[in-house]
C-alpha positions in Angstrom: 115.6 119.6 54.8 112.8 120.4 56.7 112.7 120.9 60.2 109.6 120.4 63.1 109.8 121.8 66.2 107.6 120.4 69.1 107.3 122.2 72.4 107.3 119.8 75.9 103.9 120.3 77.2 105.0 118.5 80.6 105.2 114.9 81.4 103.4 111.5 81.4 103.7 109.1 84.2 102.9 105.9 83.6 103.2 102.4 85.7 102.8 99.8 88.0 101.2 100.9 91.5 102.1 98.3 95.1 98.7 98.3 96.5 97.0 96.7 99.3 93.6 95.0 98.0 90.5 94.8 100.5 91.1 91.8 102.7 94.5 91.8 102.9 97.8 91.2 101.2 99.4 92.9 99.1 99.9 93.4 95.0 100.4 95.6 92.4 98.2 96.8 89.4 98.8 99.2 86.4 98.1 102.5 86.8 95.9 104.8 84.3 98.5 107.3 83.2 98.6 110.8 84.0 99.6 114.4 83.3 102.2 116.3 85.2 103.9 119.4 85.0 106.5 119.5 87.5 108.0 115.9 89.0 109.0 115.9 92.6 108.6 112.6 95.0 105.3 114.4 96.5 103.8 115.3 93.4 104.2 111.5 92.2 102.7 110.0 95.4 99.7 112.7 95.0 98.7 111.3 91.8 99.8 107.6 91.7 96.5 105.7 91.6 94.9 102.0 91.3 93.5 102.1 87.7 90.4 102.7 89.2 90.0 99.0 90.6 88.8 100.2 94.1 91.5 99.4 96.8 91.9 100.2 100.5 95.0 101.5 100.0 98.0 102.3 97.6 101.2 102.0 99.2 103.6 103.1 96.4 104.4 102.4 92.6 107.2 102.3 90.1 106.7 105.0 87.4 107.6 105.5 83.9 108.5 109.2 83.3 108.3 110.5 79.9 108.6 113.7 78.6 105.9 115.0 76.6 106.3 117.0 73.8 103.1 117.8 72.5 101.4 114.4 72.4 105.2 113.2 71.4 106.4 110.9 74.2 110.0 110.5 75.0 111.3 108.1 77.6 113.2 110.0 80.2 114.2 107.7 83.2 111.8 105.0 86.1 111.5 106.6 89.9 110.5 104.5 92.6 107.8 106.0 95.1 106.9 104.7 98.4 106.7 101.2 99.2 107.3 98.4 96.6 107.3 94.9 97.3 109.6 92.2 95.6 106.5 91.2 94.0 105.7 93.8 92.4 109.0 94.9 90.9 109.0 91.3 89.4 105.6 92.0 88.0 106.9 95.3 86.4 110.1 93.8 85.1 107.8 91.2 82.8 106.0 93.6 81.4 
């Protein structure tokens, strides 16, 4: 029997950002994934993004948090940070 040991190298965050586009209103967009070494609400809020789209503001996000084992991802949990609209929740639940 063979054994493979992988070291945990941090976390990968994926998810949907709640945004305010230029010109008003609210919407949502899939974020570019990003790496973190530690997880906290502040660190998540500091790193959520608009996938490079360019918006007036990013209000919050629904973040899927994965443990990163040298490139192999293991789902850990989903966390909401900031202000999330019902529309963003509905979109997240459909993808």
